[in-house]
OpenMM code with the backbone's topology and positions (N, CA, C; nanometers):
from openmm import Vec3, app, unit

residues = "UNK UNK UNK UNK UNK UNK UNK UNK UNK UNK UNK UNK UNK UNK UNK UNK UNK UNK UNK UNK UNK UNK UNK UNK UNK UNK UNK UNK UNK UNK UNK UNK UNK UNK UNK UNK UNK UNK UNK UNK UNK UNK UNK UNK UNK UNK UNK UNK UNK UNK UNK UNK UNK UNK UNK UNK UNK UNK UNK UNK UNK UNK UNK UNK UNK UNK UNK UNK UNK UNK UNK UNK UNK UNK UNK UNK UNK UNK UNK UNK UNK UNK UNK UNK UNK UNK UNK UNK UNK UNK UNK UNK UNK UNK UNK UNK UNK UNK UNK UNK UNK UNK UNK UNK UNK UNK UNK UNK UNK UNK UNK UNK UNK UNK UNK UNK UNK UNK UNK UNK UNK UNK UNK UNK UNK UNK UNK UNK UNK UNK UNK UNK UNK UNK UNK UNK UNK UNK UNK UNK UNK UNK UNK UNK UNK UNK UNK UNK UNK UNK UNK UNK UNK UNK UNK UNK UNK UNK UNK UNK UNK UNK UNK UNK UNK UNK UNK UNK UNK UNK UNK UNK UNK UNK UNK UNK UNK UNK UNK UNK".split()
positions = [
    Vec3(0.0874, -0.1078, -0.0067),
    Vec3(0.0081, -0.0053, -0.0021),
    Vec3(0.0796, 0.1057, 0.0025),
    Vec3(0.0479, 0.2255, -0.0880),
    Vec3(0.1446, 0.3391, -0.0936),
    Vec3(0.0764, 0.4397, 0.0017),
    Vec3(0.1713, 0.5052, 0.0611),
    Vec3(0.1108, 0.6337, 0.1593),
    Vec3(0.1582, 0.7546, 0.1100),
    Vec3(0.0693, 0.8408, 0.0710),
    Vec3(0.0992, 0.9704, 0.0307),
    Vec3(0.0732, 1.0809, 0.1347),
    Vec3(0.1894, 1.1327, 0.1793),
    Vec3(0.1473, 1.2176, 0.3008),
    Vec3(0.0633, 1.3453, 0.2602),
    Vec3(0.0706, 1.3834, 0.1167),
    Vec3(-0.0046, 1.4917, 0.1029),
    Vec3(-0.1595, 1.4625, 0.1278),
    Vec3(-0.2003, 1.3607, 0.1098),
    Vec3(-0.3495, 1.3212, 0.1328),
    Vec3(-0.3768, 1.3440, 0.2804),
    Vec3(-0.2839, 1.3360, 0.3684),
    Vec3(-0.3093, 1.3308, 0.5053),
    Vec3(-0.2605, 1.4407, 0.5639),
    Vec3(-0.2016, 1.5494, 0.5067),
    Vec3(-0.1470, 1.6727, 0.5542),
    Vec3(-0.2466, 1.7568, 0.6175),
    Vec3(-0.2024, 1.8111, 0.7401),
    Vec3(-0.3089, 1.9028, 0.8120),
    Vec3(-0.2325, 2.0308, 0.7953),
    Vec3(-0.3153, 2.1358, 0.7608),
    Vec3(-0.2557, 2.2768, 0.7362),
    Vec3(-0.2184, 2.3450, 0.8653),
    Vec3(-0.3058, 2.3352, 0.9702),
    Vec3(-0.2713, 2.4255, 1.0870),
    Vec3(-0.3299, 2.3604, 1.2083),
    Vec3(-0.3092, 2.4328, 1.3100),
    Vec3(-0.3620, 2.3887, 1.4481),
    Vec3(-0.4902, 2.4065, 1.4605),
    Vec3(-0.5599, 2.4971, 1.3754),
    Vec3(-0.7058, 2.5189, 1.3849),
    Vec3(-0.7753, 2.3954, 1.3096),
    Vec3(-0.7217, 2.3516, 1.2223),
    Vec3(-0.7511, 2.2323, 1.1516),
    Vec3(-0.7595, 2.0998, 1.2373),
    Vec3(-0.6393, 2.0973, 1.3085),
    Vec3(-0.6403, 1.9857, 1.4043),
    Vec3(-0.7501, 1.9919, 1.5159),
    Vec3(-0.7633, 2.1104, 1.5686),
    Vec3(-0.8705, 2.1308, 1.6730),
    Vec3(-1.0194, 2.1076, 1.6081),
    Vec3(-1.0336, 2.1377, 1.5094),
    Vec3(-1.1529, 2.1074, 1.4263),
    Vec3(-1.1853, 1.9538, 1.4230),
    Vec3(-1.0852, 1.9068, 1.3750),
    Vec3(-1.0799, 1.7410, 1.3627),
    Vec3(-1.0999, 1.6771, 1.4994),
    Vec3(-1.0391, 1.7336, 1.6081),
    Vec3(-1.0439, 1.6810, 1.7386),
    Vec3(-1.1921, 1.7241, 1.7969),
    Vec3(-1.2529, 1.8314, 1.7637),
    Vec3(-1.3869, 1.8592, 1.8089),
    Vec3(-1.4659, 1.7752, 1.7484),
    Vec3(-1.4628, 1.7358, 1.6203),
    Vec3(-1.5546, 1.6502, 1.5399),
    Vec3(-1.5431, 1.4978, 1.6078),
    Vec3(-1.4254, 1.4817, 1.6206),
    Vec3(-1.3977, 1.3358, 1.6874),
    Vec3(-1.4694, 1.3315, 1.8171),
    Vec3(-1.4340, 1.4314, 1.9005),
    Vec3(-1.4919, 1.4301, 2.0360),
    Vec3(-1.6451, 1.4253, 2.0302),
    Vec3(-1.7103, 1.5157, 1.9426),
    Vec3(-1.8493, 1.5034, 1.9278),
    Vec3(-1.9069, 1.3780, 1.9034),
    Vec3(-1.8525, 1.3019, 1.8050),
    Vec3(-1.8906, 1.1697, 1.7578),
    Vec3(-1.8755, 1.0674, 1.8579),
    Vec3(-1.7560, 1.0804, 1.9390),
    Vec3(-1.7239, 0.9820, 2.0526),
    Vec3(-1.8158, 1.0016, 2.1611),
    Vec3(-1.8396, 1.1349, 2.2077),
    Vec3(-1.9213, 1.1499, 2.3056),
    Vec3(-2.0760, 1.0994, 2.3002),
    Vec3(-2.1298, 1.1045, 2.1580),
    Vec3(-2.2532, 1.0463, 2.1450),
    Vec3(-2.2634, 0.9074, 2.1611),
    Vec3(-2.1484, 0.8339, 2.1340),
    Vec3(-2.1528, 0.6974, 2.1433),
    Vec3(-2.1214, 0.6371, 2.2829),
    Vec3(-2.0234, 0.7107, 2.3512),
    Vec3(-1.9678, 0.6661, 2.4772),
    Vec3(-2.0031, 0.7617, 2.5921),
    Vec3(-1.9339, 0.8590, 2.6082),
    Vec3(-1.9464, 0.9490, 2.7374),
    Vec3(-1.8892, 1.0844, 2.7112),
    Vec3(-1.9177, 1.1800, 2.7923),
    Vec3(-1.8581, 1.3168, 2.7990),
    Vec3(-1.7174, 1.3009, 2.8523),
    Vec3(-1.6898, 1.2059, 2.9420),
    Vec3(-1.5646, 1.1764, 2.9919),
    Vec3(-1.5057, 1.0250, 2.9478),
    Vec3(-1.3810, 1.0227, 2.9637),
    Vec3(-1.3133, 0.9117, 2.9388),
    Vec3(-1.2564, 0.8048, 3.0369),
    Vec3(-1.3462, 0.7089, 3.0569),
    Vec3(-1.3021, 0.6142, 3.1860),
    Vec3(-1.1886, 0.5390, 3.1404),
    Vec3(-1.1089, 0.4792, 3.2237),
    Vec3(-1.0000, 0.3904, 3.2077),
    Vec3(-1.0278, 0.2641, 3.3033),
    Vec3(-0.9877, 0.1418, 3.2664),
    Vec3(-1.0022, 0.0299, 3.3549),
    Vec3(-0.9451, 0.0510, 3.4858),
    Vec3(-0.8244, 0.1117, 3.4790),
    Vec3(-0.7633, 0.1372, 3.6159),
    Vec3(-0.8317, 0.2198, 3.7212),
    Vec3(-0.9058, 0.3221, 3.6472),
    Vec3(-0.9853, 0.4219, 3.7327),
    Vec3(-1.1040, 0.3449, 3.7889),
    Vec3(-1.1810, 0.2761, 3.6966),
    Vec3(-1.2863, 0.1892, 3.7296),
    Vec3(-1.2622, 0.0973, 3.8504),
    Vec3(-1.1569, 0.0230, 3.8310),
    Vec3(-1.1086, -0.0646, 3.9348),
    Vec3(-1.0813, -0.0087, 4.0580),
    Vec3(-1.0084, 0.1047, 4.0661),
    Vec3(-0.9638, 0.1995, 4.1912),
    Vec3(-1.0993, 0.2355, 4.2624),
    Vec3(-1.2011, 0.2603, 4.1822),
    Vec3(-1.3261, 0.3033, 4.2440),
    Vec3(-1.4119, 0.2004, 4.3083),
    Vec3(-1.3744, 0.0610, 4.2824),
    Vec3(-1.4589, -0.0334, 4.3284),
    Vec3(-1.4805, -0.0337, 4.4754),
    Vec3(-1.3662, -0.0206, 4.5609),
    Vec3(-1.3653, -0.0260, 4.7067),
    Vec3(-1.4629, 0.0757, 4.7728),
    Vec3(-1.4994, 0.1730, 4.6943),
    Vec3(-1.5857, 0.2798, 4.7480),
    Vec3(-1.7424, 0.2440, 4.7216),
    Vec3(-1.7673, 0.1433, 4.6404),
    Vec3(-1.8885, 0.1367, 4.5818),
    Vec3(-1.9517, -0.0044, 4.6226),
    Vec3(-1.9093, -0.0632, 4.7363),
    Vec3(-1.9522, -0.1888, 4.7831),
    Vec3(-2.1215, -0.2091, 4.7944),
    Vec3(-2.1673, -0.0858, 4.8126),
    Vec3(-2.3226, -0.0862, 4.8149),
    Vec3(-2.3965, -0.0510, 4.6954),
    Vec3(-2.3166, -0.0356, 4.5975),
    Vec3(-2.3679, -0.0008, 4.4646),
    Vec3(-2.3505, 0.1409, 4.4398),
    Vec3(-2.4031, 0.1984, 4.3118),
    Vec3(-2.4113, 0.3360, 4.2678),
    Vec3(-2.5325, 0.3783, 4.2309),
    Vec3(-2.5758, 0.4701, 4.2559),
    Vec3(-2.6743, 0.5682, 4.1912),
    Vec3(-2.6257, 0.6850, 4.1016),
    Vec3(-2.6541, 0.6613, 3.9669),
    Vec3(-2.6094, 0.7521, 3.8904),
    Vec3(-2.7192, 0.8578, 3.8424),
    Vec3(-2.6990, 0.9824, 3.8524),
    Vec3(-2.7925, 1.0803, 3.8000),
    Vec3(-2.7282, 1.1491, 3.6723),
    Vec3(-2.7996, 1.1747, 3.5732),
    Vec3(-2.7676, 1.2278, 3.4530),
    Vec3(-2.6652, 1.1292, 3.3803),
    Vec3(-2.7215, 0.9995, 3.3751),
    Vec3(-2.6520, 0.8844, 3.3258),
    Vec3(-2.6384, 0.8979, 3.1760),
    Vec3(-2.7070, 0.9618, 3.0968),
    Vec3(-2.7057, 0.9718, 2.9587),
    Vec3(-2.7259, 0.8236, 2.8988),
    Vec3(-2.6161, 0.7697, 2.8204),
    Vec3(-2.6452, 0.6403, 2.7536),
    Vec3(-2.5922, 0.5304, 2.8452),
    Vec3(-2.5527, 0.5615, 2.9679),
    Vec3(-2.5273, 0.4537, 3.0686),
    Vec3(-2.3866, 0.3938, 3.0315),
    Vec3(-2.2975, 0.4511, 2.9666),
    Vec3(-2.1564, 0.3955, 2.9489),
    Vec3(-2.0636, 0.3845, 3.0750),
    Vec3(-2.0754, 0.4936, 3.1610),
    Vec3(-1.9963, 0.4581, 3.2878),
    Vec3(-2.0830, 0.3646, 3.3735),
    Vec3(-2.2046, 0.3512, 3.3780),
    Vec3(-2.2818, 0.2399, 3.4565),
    Vec3(-2.2345, 0.0961, 3.3917),
    Vec3(-2.2177, 0.0999, 3.2568),
    Vec3(-2.1734, -0.0398, 3.1871),
    Vec3(-2.0351, -0.0648, 3.2578),
    Vec3(-1.9367, 0.0259, 3.2711),
    Vec3(-1.8039, 0.0053, 3.3047),
    Vec3(-1.8085, -0.0492, 3.4470),
    Vec3(-1.8844, 0.0292, 3.5230),
    Vec3(-1.9040, -0.0359, 3.6631),
    Vec3(-1.9629, -0.1678, 3.6899),
    Vec3(-2.0736, -0.1812, 3.6094),
    Vec3(-2.1220, -0.3173, 3.6069),
    Vec3(-2.0279, -0.4248, 3.5702),
    Vec3(-1.9458, -0.3860, 3.4641),
    Vec3(-1.8619, -0.4961, 3.4139),
    Vec3(-1.7428, -0.5475, 3.5376),
    Vec3(-1.7285, -0.4570, 3.6413),
    Vec3(-1.6461, -0.5052, 3.7383),
    Vec3(-1.7321, -0.5500, 3.8713),
    Vec3(-1.8564, -0.5840, 3.8417),
    Vec3(-1.9404, -0.6447, 3.9586),
    Vec3(-2.0132, -0.5319, 4.0411),
    Vec3(-2.0213, -0.3968, 4.0123),
    Vec3(-2.0847, -0.3028, 4.0910),
    Vec3(-2.2309, -0.2941, 4.0348),
    Vec3(-2.3269, -0.3014, 4.1327),
    Vec3(-2.4550, -0.2722, 4.0978),
    Vec3(-2.5057, -0.1265, 4.0798),
    Vec3(-2.5456, -0.0999, 3.9677),
    Vec3(-2.5743, 0.0448, 3.9200),
    Vec3(-2.7143, 0.0681, 3.9137),
    Vec3(-2.7838, 0.1685, 3.9674),
    Vec3(-2.9103, 0.2284, 3.9422),
    Vec3(-2.8790, 0.3505, 3.8694),
    Vec3(-2.9086, 0.3500, 3.7351),
    Vec3(-2.8829, 0.4794, 3.6563),
    Vec3(-3.0087, 0.5608, 3.6070),
    Vec3(-2.9909, 0.6696, 3.6311),
    Vec3(-3.1140, 0.7630, 3.5853),
    Vec3(-3.0879, 0.8803, 3.5008),
    Vec3(-3.1743, 0.9091, 3.4148),
    Vec3(-3.1547, 1.0421, 3.3361),
    Vec3(-3.2968, 1.0916, 3.2998),
    Vec3(-3.3026, 1.2288, 3.2935),
    Vec3(-3.4354, 1.2854, 3.2540),
    Vec3(-3.4760, 1.2434, 3.1216),
    Vec3(-3.3842, 1.2239, 3.0354),
    Vec3(-3.4202, 1.1840, 2.8972),
    Vec3(-3.3017, 1.0745, 2.8635),
    Vec3(-3.3430, 0.9522, 2.9013),
    Vec3(-3.2228, 0.8453, 2.8653),
    Vec3(-3.2017, 0.8326, 2.7139),
    Vec3(-3.0864, 0.8268, 2.6787),
    Vec3(-3.0462, 0.8188, 2.5308),
    Vec3(-3.0980, 0.6928, 2.4600),
    Vec3(-3.1189, 0.6941, 2.3339),
    Vec3(-3.1629, 0.5738, 2.2705),
    Vec3(-3.0526, 0.4615, 2.2767),
    Vec3(-2.9272, 0.4997, 2.2487),
    Vec3(-2.8408, 0.4016, 2.2400),
    Vec3(-2.7589, 0.3797, 2.3585),
    Vec3(-2.8195, 0.3002, 2.4639),
    Vec3(-2.7696, 0.2675, 2.5846),
    Vec3(-2.6899, 0.1659, 2.6001),
    Vec3(-2.5814, 0.1790, 2.6749),
    Vec3(-2.4930, 0.0763, 2.7193),
    Vec3(-2.5259, -0.0103, 2.8392),
    Vec3(-2.6383, 0.0582, 2.9209),
    Vec3(-2.6858, -0.0158, 3.0308),
    Vec3(-2.8234, 0.0397, 3.0445),
    Vec3(-2.8877, -0.0066, 3.1312),
    Vec3(-3.0215, 0.0272, 3.1527),
    Vec3(-3.0302, 0.1508, 3.2217),
    Vec3(-3.0936, 0.2600, 3.1688),
    Vec3(-3.1128, 0.3792, 3.2370),
    Vec3(-3.2676, 0.4199, 3.2453),
    Vec3(-3.2924, 0.4423, 3.3612),
    Vec3(-3.4293, 0.4689, 3.3981),
    Vec3(-3.4702, 0.6084, 3.3793),
    Vec3(-3.6040, 0.6444, 3.3536),
    Vec3(-3.6258, 0.7969, 3.3676),
    Vec3(-3.6277, 0.8383, 3.5053),
    Vec3(-3.5569, 0.9502, 3.5421),
    Vec3(-3.5443, 0.9908, 3.6633),
    Vec3(-3.4619, 1.1175, 3.6741),
    Vec3(-3.4744, 1.1925, 3.7804),
    Vec3(-3.4138, 1.3177, 3.7993),
    Vec3(-3.3493, 1.3150, 3.9287),
    Vec3(-3.3081, 1.4238, 3.9723),
    Vec3(-3.2132, 1.4512, 4.0926),
    Vec3(-3.2837, 1.3779, 4.2215),
    Vec3(-3.4186, 1.3831, 4.2233),
    Vec3(-3.4859, 1.3313, 4.3359),
    Vec3(-3.4593, 1.1992, 4.3744),
    Vec3(-3.4208, 1.1246, 4.2602),
    Vec3(-3.3845, 0.9766, 4.2684),
    Vec3(-3.2669, 0.9497, 4.3551),
    Vec3(-3.1628, 1.0530, 4.3673),
    Vec3(-3.0550, 1.0449, 4.4487),
    Vec3(-3.0767, 1.0207, 4.5898),
    Vec3(-3.1909, 1.0749, 4.6426),
    Vec3(-3.2270, 1.0642, 4.7720),
    Vec3(-3.2897, 0.9304, 4.8159),
    Vec3(-3.3379, 0.8636, 4.7005),
    Vec3(-3.3895, 0.7335, 4.7405),
    Vec3(-3.2928, 0.6268, 4.7586),
    Vec3(-3.1547, 0.6397, 4.7341),
    Vec3(-3.0655, 0.5227, 4.7533),
    Vec3(-2.9212, 0.5959, 4.8363),
    Vec3(-2.9590, 0.6413, 4.9505),
    Vec3(-2.8442, 0.7040, 5.0393),
    Vec3(-2.7396, 0.5873, 5.0668),
    Vec3(-2.7778, 0.4793, 5.0734),
    Vec3(-2.6828, 0.3639, 5.0991),
    Vec3(-2.5723, 0.3452, 4.9952),
    Vec3(-2.6164, 0.3912, 4.8692),
    Vec3(-2.5274, 0.3806, 4.7535),
    Vec3(-2.4322, 0.5035, 4.7309),
    Vec3(-2.3412, 0.4856, 4.6711),
    Vec3(-2.2530, 0.5918, 4.6329),
    Vec3(-2.3146, 0.6842, 4.5125),
    Vec3(-2.3349, 0.8157, 4.5345),
    Vec3(-2.3685, 0.8972, 4.4100),
    Vec3(-2.2821, 0.9180, 4.3138),
    Vec3(-2.3171, 0.8978, 4.1933),
    Vec3(-2.2177, 0.9186, 4.0802),
    Vec3(-2.2633, 1.0173, 4.0066),
    Vec3(-2.1867, 1.1287, 3.9717),
    Vec3(-2.2127, 1.2280, 3.8781),
    Vec3(-2.1167, 1.2527, 3.7720),
    Vec3(-2.1288, 1.2286, 3.6486),
    Vec3(-2.0406, 1.2479, 3.5590),
    Vec3(-2.0899, 1.3658, 3.4618),
    Vec3(-2.0169, 1.4736, 3.4523),
    Vec3(-2.0250, 1.5732, 3.3472),
    Vec3(-2.1638, 1.6315, 3.3855),
    Vec3(-2.2127, 1.6627, 3.5023),
    Vec3(-2.3572, 1.7392, 3.5232),
    Vec3(-2.3508, 1.8562, 3.4565),
    Vec3(-2.4762, 1.9025, 3.4015),
    Vec3(-2.4655, 2.0271, 3.3256),
    Vec3(-2.4302, 2.1356, 3.4064),
    Vec3(-2.3432, 2.2341, 3.3522),
    Vec3(-2.3100, 2.3649, 3.4195),
    Vec3(-2.4132, 2.4621, 3.4206),
    Vec3(-2.5209, 2.4599, 3.3499),
    Vec3(-2.6240, 2.5646, 3.3588),
    Vec3(-2.7490, 2.5327, 3.4154),
    Vec3(-2.7402, 2.4169, 3.4965),
    Vec3(-2.8652, 2.3656, 3.5671),
    Vec3(-2.8364, 2.3356, 3.7067),
    Vec3(-2.9340, 2.3227, 3.7948),
    Vec3(-2.9118, 2.2875, 3.9349),
    Vec3(-2.9384, 2.1368, 3.9599),
    Vec3(-2.9230, 2.0502, 3.8694),
    Vec3(-2.9481, 1.9204, 3.8864),
    Vec3(-2.8342, 1.8443, 3.9581),
    Vec3(-2.7059, 1.8971, 3.9541),
    Vec3(-2.5917, 1.8385, 4.0303),
    Vec3(-2.6174, 1.8850, 4.1896),
    Vec3(-2.6513, 2.0076, 4.2194),
    Vec3(-2.6450, 2.0395, 4.3584),
    Vec3(-2.7701, 1.9981, 4.4115),
    Vec3(-2.8825, 1.9726, 4.3306),
    Vec3(-3.0006, 1.9126, 4.3985),
    Vec3(-2.9837, 1.7713, 4.4172),
    Vec3(-2.9221, 1.6978, 4.3351),
    Vec3(-2.8656, 1.5508, 4.3444),
    Vec3(-2.7872, 1.5331, 4.4640),
    Vec3(-2.6774, 1.6072, 4.4859),
    Vec3(-2.5984, 1.6090, 4.6037),
    Vec3(-2.6662, 1.6302, 4.7199),
    Vec3(-2.7509, 1.7405, 4.7115),
    Vec3(-2.8361, 1.7540, 4.8576),
    Vec3(-2.9262, 1.6479, 4.8890),
    Vec3(-3.0001, 1.6075, 4.7860),
    Vec3(-3.1057, 1.5147, 4.8121),
    Vec3(-3.0228, 1.3767, 4.8580),
    Vec3(-2.9096, 1.3441, 4.8111),
    Vec3(-2.8529, 1.2289, 4.8760),
    Vec3(-2.7913, 1.2392, 5.0019),
    Vec3(-2.7379, 1.3791, 5.0380),
    Vec3(-2.6902, 1.3877, 5.1638),
    Vec3(-2.7821, 1.3991, 5.2730),
    Vec3(-2.8855, 1.4659, 5.2580),
    Vec3(-2.9756, 1.4961, 5.3575),
    Vec3(-3.0645, 1.3491, 5.3929),
    Vec3(-3.0561, 1.2645, 5.3009),
    Vec3(-3.1144, 1.1379, 5.3202),
    Vec3(-3.0166, 1.0372, 5.3731),
    Vec3(-2.9039, 1.0793, 5.4041),
    Vec3(-2.8060, 0.9861, 5.4721),
    Vec3(-2.6842, 0.9382, 5.3802),
    Vec3(-2.6928, 0.9765, 5.2573),
    Vec3(-2.5733, 0.9565, 5.1724),
    Vec3(-2.4346, 1.0148, 5.2189),
    Vec3(-2.3226, 0.9397, 5.2052),
    Vec3(-2.2082, 0.9977, 5.2693),
    Vec3(-2.1021, 1.0031, 5.1689),
    Vec3(-2.1059, 0.9292, 5.0542),
    Vec3(-2.0039, 0.9318, 4.9555),
    Vec3(-2.0507, 0.9768, 4.8218),
    Vec3(-1.9786, 1.0383, 4.7486),
    Vec3(-2.0166, 1.0566, 4.6064),
    Vec3(-1.8868, 1.0779, 4.5143),
    Vec3(-1.9030, 1.0276, 4.3862),
    Vec3(-1.7950, 1.0273, 4.3023),
    Vec3(-1.8383, 1.1416, 4.1873),
    Vec3(-1.7545, 1.2148, 4.1578),
    Vec3(-1.7622, 1.3392, 4.0707),
    Vec3(-1.6592, 1.3115, 3.9503),
    Vec3(-1.7142, 1.3399, 3.8264),
    Vec3(-1.6295, 1.3323, 3.7073),
    Vec3(-1.6588, 1.4552, 3.6280),
    Vec3(-1.5600, 1.5568, 3.6337),
    Vec3(-1.5915, 1.6806, 3.5848),
    Vec3(-1.4817, 1.7869, 3.6102),
    Vec3(-1.5113, 1.9065, 3.5754),
    Vec3(-1.3976, 2.0039, 3.5974),
    Vec3(-1.4393, 2.0836, 3.7280),
    Vec3(-1.3422, 2.1626, 3.7608),
    Vec3(-1.3506, 2.2458, 3.8895),
    Vec3(-1.4435, 2.3616, 3.8397),
    Vec3(-1.4875, 2.4349, 3.9632),
    Vec3(-1.5731, 2.5478, 3.9421),
    Vec3(-1.5356, 2.6394, 3.8297),
    Vec3(-1.6294, 2.6900, 3.7391),
    Vec3(-1.5864, 2.7706, 3.6419),
    Vec3(-1.5535, 2.7109, 3.5217),
    Vec3(-1.5730, 2.5598, 3.5085),
    Vec3(-1.5377, 2.4766, 3.3969),
    Vec3(-1.6831, 2.4490, 3.3272),
    Vec3(-1.6803, 2.3357, 3.2815),
    Vec3(-1.7763, 2.2863, 3.1800),
    Vec3(-1.8833, 2.2193, 3.2517),
    Vec3(-1.8500, 2.1734, 3.3819),
    Vec3(-1.9436, 2.0984, 3.4547),
    Vec3(-1.9860, 2.1492, 3.5885),
    Vec3(-2.1245, 2.1198, 3.6291),
    Vec3(-2.1907, 2.1556, 3.7401),
    Vec3(-2.1745, 2.3157, 3.7551),
    Vec3(-2.2990, 2.3700, 3.8211),
    Vec3(-2.2914, 2.5127, 3.8296),
    Vec3(-2.2095, 2.5520, 3.9454),
    Vec3(-2.2036, 2.6838, 3.9674),
    Vec3(-2.1276, 2.7342, 4.0913),
    Vec3(-2.1861, 2.6940, 4.2223),
    Vec3(-2.3209, 2.6730, 4.2287),
    Vec3(-2.3756, 2.6395, 4.3564),
    Vec3(-2.3355, 2.4962, 4.3848),
    Vec3(-2.3219, 2.4160, 4.2999),
    Vec3(-2.2542, 2.2890, 4.3086),
    Vec3(-2.1239, 2.2747, 4.3635),
    Vec3(-2.0354, 2.3624, 4.3045),
    Vec3(-1.8995, 2.3508, 4.3444),
    Vec3(-1.8906, 2.4120, 4.4930),
    Vec3(-1.9777, 2.5091, 4.5184),
    Vec3(-1.9695, 2.5580, 4.6520),
    Vec3(-2.0183, 2.4537, 4.7696),
    Vec3(-2.1312, 2.3864, 4.7236),
    Vec3(-2.1953, 2.2844, 4.8101),
    Vec3(-2.0754, 2.1761, 4.8472),
    Vec3(-1.9965, 2.1411, 4.7623),
    Vec3(-1.9118, 2.0420, 4.7607),
    Vec3(-1.8066, 2.0931, 4.8644),
    Vec3(-1.7710, 2.2083, 4.8573),
    Vec3(-1.6441, 2.2755, 4.9457),
    Vec3(-1.7060, 2.2854, 5.0880),
    Vec3(-1.8522, 2.3113, 5.0975),
    Vec3(-1.9008, 2.3294, 5.2220),
    Vec3(-1.9228, 2.1895, 5.2944),
    Vec3(-1.9593, 2.0975, 5.2389),
    Vec3(-2.0180, 1.9812, 5.3072),
    Vec3(-1.9273, 1.8564, 5.2871),
    Vec3(-1.8398, 1.8582, 5.1877),
    Vec3(-1.7534, 1.7426, 5.1626),
    Vec3(-1.6053, 1.7404, 5.1662),
    Vec3(-1.5382, 1.6432, 5.1914),
    Vec3(-1.3946, 1.6516, 5.1880),
    Vec3(-1.3559, 1.5579, 5.0695),
    Vec3(-1.2530, 1.5839, 5.0084),
    Vec3(-1.2061, 1.4861, 4.8970),
    Vec3(-1.1126, 1.3700, 4.9505),
    Vec3(-1.1453, 1.2573, 4.9172),
    Vec3(-1.0853, 1.1320, 4.9656),
    Vec3(-0.9672, 1.0938, 4.8945),
    Vec3(-0.9924, 1.0816, 4.7568),
    Vec3(-0.9027, 1.0496, 4.6432),
    Vec3(-0.9264, 1.1250, 4.5133),
    Vec3(-0.8273, 1.1320, 4.4322),
    Vec3(-0.8471, 1.2075, 4.3025),
    Vec3(-0.7838, 1.1261, 4.1969),
    Vec3(-0.8347, 1.1058, 4.0715),
    Vec3(-0.7700, 1.0412, 3.9714),
    Vec3(-0.7659, 1.1005, 3.8429),
    Vec3(-0.6728, 1.1221, 3.7728),
    Vec3(-0.6627, 1.1732, 3.6404),
    Vec3(-0.7131, 1.0790, 3.5579),
    Vec3(-0.7755, 1.1232, 3.4537),
    Vec3(-0.8326, 1.0530, 3.3202),
    Vec3(-0.7756, 1.1141, 3.2037),
    Vec3(-0.8019, 1.0457, 3.0949),
    Vec3(-0.7536, 1.0994, 2.9659),
    Vec3(-0.8396, 1.2128, 2.9389),
    Vec3(-0.7816, 1.3198, 2.8890),
    Vec3(-0.8683, 1.4373, 2.8468),
    Vec3(-0.8712, 1.4857, 2.7101),
    Vec3(-0.9811, 1.5352, 2.6675),
    Vec3(-0.9896, 1.5908, 2.5292),
    Vec3(-0.9071, 1.7388, 2.5359),
    Vec3(-0.8670, 1.7721, 2.4114),
    Vec3(-0.8029, 1.9066, 2.3958),
    Vec3(-0.9038, 2.0169, 2.4695),
    Vec3(-0.8040, 2.0976, 2.5513),
    Vec3(-0.8991, 2.1996, 2.6230),
    Vec3(-1.0024, 2.1488, 2.7341),
    Vec3(-0.9987, 2.0434, 2.7656),
    Vec3(-1.0762, 1.9805, 2.8870),
    Vec3(-1.0047, 1.9588, 2.9921),
    Vec3(-1.0455, 1.9757, 3.1094),
    Vec3(-0.9690, 1.9498, 3.2285),
    Vec3(-1.0436, 1.8799, 3.3405),
    Vec3(-1.0992, 1.7664, 3.2947),
    Vec3(-1.1725, 1.6870, 3.3754),
    Vec3(-1.1012, 1.5885, 3.4530),
    Vec3(-1.1470, 1.5322, 3.5720),
    Vec3(-1.0929, 1.4361, 3.6469),
    Vec3(-1.2071, 1.3565, 3.7311),
    Vec3(-1.1522, 1.2651, 3.8061),
    Vec3(-1.2399, 1.1909, 3.8933),
    Vec3(-1.2090, 1.2133, 4.0279),
    Vec3(-1.2936, 1.2525, 4.1236),
    Vec3(-1.2640, 1.2604, 4.2743),
    Vec3(-1.3640, 1.1878, 4.3501),
    Vec3(-1.3319, 1.1238, 4.4566),
    Vec3(-1.4219, 1.0571, 4.5407),
    Vec3(-1.4472, 1.1504, 4.6687),
    Vec3(-1.5468, 1.1925, 4.7046),
    Vec3(-1.5697, 1.2886, 4.8388),
    Vec3(-1.6695, 1.1943, 4.9228),
    Vec3(-1.6270, 1.2415, 5.0602),
    Vec3(-1.7186, 1.1924, 5.1768),
    Vec3(-1.7577, 1.3118, 5.2616),
    Vec3(-1.8874, 1.2936, 5.3097),
    Vec3(-1.9310, 1.4092, 5.3958),
    Vec3(-1.8350, 1.4524, 5.5181),
    Vec3(-1.8167, 1.5755, 5.5323),
    Vec3(-1.7317, 1.6108, 5.6448),
    Vec3(-1.8021, 1.5852, 5.7710),
    Vec3(-1.7190, 1.5351, 5.8704),
    Vec3(-1.7923, 1.4982, 6.0106),
    Vec3(-1.7702, 1.6076, 6.0864),
] * unit.nanometer
topology = app.Topology()
chain = topology.addChain("A")
for resn in residues:
    res = topology.addResidue(resn, chain)
    for name in ("N", "CA", "C"):
        topology.addAtom(name, app.Element.getBySymbol(name[0]), res)
């Protein structure tokens, strides 16, 4: 097979960014906003012995990853995606309070809505003690400012994991527990 570099030549950084944005858009639709790794999923297992309740589960890709290592997951989304990797029930932030014995899991909660802070509050006031967050810090693409303030007021970080990141994205995984 002949390879002609001119066929694959990229003219500029802007073109690379456009290709990356297109690839990210297509992969997010198929998988998830954030990129899990087997190592991160396996390192989260000890915190999830009683299962996970996931709010804003989308197509259930992270739920599928957790289920693949034996974690029981109840996944909810107000509009579950058609192409689900795991069963995702219709449900909103109120469902987080129905499962306080489980770890609350929030992956890329919307930054322009209150769903993340409401989920966290419902989980905590009903006895939930641990939650896992995948996203960016305050001022980023995930969770509104009230969510990030709520975390700092009521929770302490137990452990932090780096995950693969798309260009210009600064997401990570953190496990938090309620401050005593």
